[in-house]
N, C-alpha and C positions, 0 to 999 in steps of 0.2 A: 742349321742349328741356331745360328745367330738370329735368323729371321723369326724363328719360333720364340726365342727368348725375348726378342724385341716386341713381338705381338703380345706375349704374356705380360710384359711390363706395361705396355700401353693399356691392355685390358684391366690390369690392376689399378692403374692411374684413373681410368674411366670409372671403375667401380668406386674408388675412393672419392672421386669428384662427385658422383651421384649421391653417395652416402652423406658426404659433407653438405651438399646442397639440400638434401632432404632434412638433415638435422637443423640446418639454418632456417628452413621454412617452418619446421615444427617449433623451433624456438621463437620465431617471429609470430607464429600463430598463437603461441602461448602468451606472448606479450600483448597481442591484440585482444585476446580473450580477457587478460587481466585488465587492460585498458577499458574494455567494455564493462566488465564487472565493477571496477572501481569507479568508472564514470557514472554508473547508475547509483552509487552510494553517496555521491557528492552533489550538492545543490549549486546552481549557478548563482553567483553573488550579485547579479545585476538587480535583484529584487523581484524577479519574475516567479520565484519559487518553483522553478522547473528543474528537473534533473540536468546535470551539466551537459550530458551528451544529447539532450533533447531540447535545449534552449533554442528557440526559433526567432529571437528578436533580431531585427535587422540592425547591424552595426553594434552588436552587444560588446561593450568594452571589456567584459570579464571573460567571455567565452574562450577566445583564442589563448590568452595568457594562462588561464586555468588548465585548459587542455594540454598546453605545452608543458606546464609544470608537472602535470600528472604523467605525461609520457616520459619526461626526463627522469622523474623519480622511479618509474618502472624500468627505464633503460639502465639506471644505476644499479638496479637489482635490489632496491629496498623492499622490505616485506609489506604486505597489504596494511597491517596494523600501523606500521611506522609511517606509511604514506598518509593514511587517514589522520593519524595524530599530528603530522606536520600541517595538514590542511586545517585542523582544529586550532592549532597554535597560531596559524597565520590569520584565519578568517573568523575564528570563534566557533562555538558548538553548533551554531545554526547552519553551518556548511554541510552537516551530515543530513542525509535524506531521512534516516531513521535514528531515533535516539539509541544510545548504547544500552546494554542489558545489565548494567551494574550501577550501584550507587543510587542517587536520587532519581536517575532516569528510569528506573524500574516503575516509578509511579506512572509515567507516560504509557507504559505497556499494561498496567493493571487497571487504571482508572476507567477506561471505556467499558471493560467487562464488569467492573464493580458497579458502575452507574446503570448499565443494562440490567444487571441482576436486581439492584434496588428498585428500578422502575417496574420491572415485572412483578416483584414482590409487592410493591405499592398498589399496582392495579389489581392483583389478586385479593389484597386486603379490602380495597374499596368495593369490589364486586361482592365479596362475602358479606360485607356490612350492608349493602343494598339488599342482598338476598334475605338477610335476617329481618330487615325492617318491613319489607313488602310481603304480604301473604301470596302464596303461589296461586290460590284459587279465590274467586269471589264467592261470598255466601249466596246460596241458590235462592232462597225465599226472600230474605231481607225483611224489614219491618213493614207493617201494613201502611203506615203513614208515608213511607218513602215510595211505596208502590203506587198509591193514589196520587201523590204529587207528580210522579213520573208520568202516569197516565194523563194527567191534566196537561203537562208540557207537551206530550206527544200530540194530543188533540189540538192544542193551540198551534203547533208547528204545521199540522196537517191542514188546518183551516187557512193559515196565512200563506201556504204554498199552493193552494188550489187556484187554478186559472179560471 
């Protein structure tokens, strides 16, 4: 009977250890996913204008400290917005890969579409204006003076190009 209780206790410990290990791996996976997500929202400050996790400069002085700072903030359990805000306070707003969606930064999101719409509208207006100025068809007969003059030029071109 003691043997059965001992095996049951060992089985329970084994299940508890596996469950705890699985939860630890899931939590670590969550941290690595957060690191990956936040690392793509921050720019490396070495001047390369690349995302932090993709900076490929040899000996980049900012890459390792920024990555360590990001990992430490994630390890402390800070929220994503607090981590990004801390980076903005330390390095300035240029550290963000994309502008925020509130305040004056909305202009950065709106302007490209506004300029595109204005450009397309301008092209449409110019084409309409050209369309109104130029007739679609040429007059068939024309005046007699133009026809005689045109025939004279044709005859001259034919004579000059004969071999």
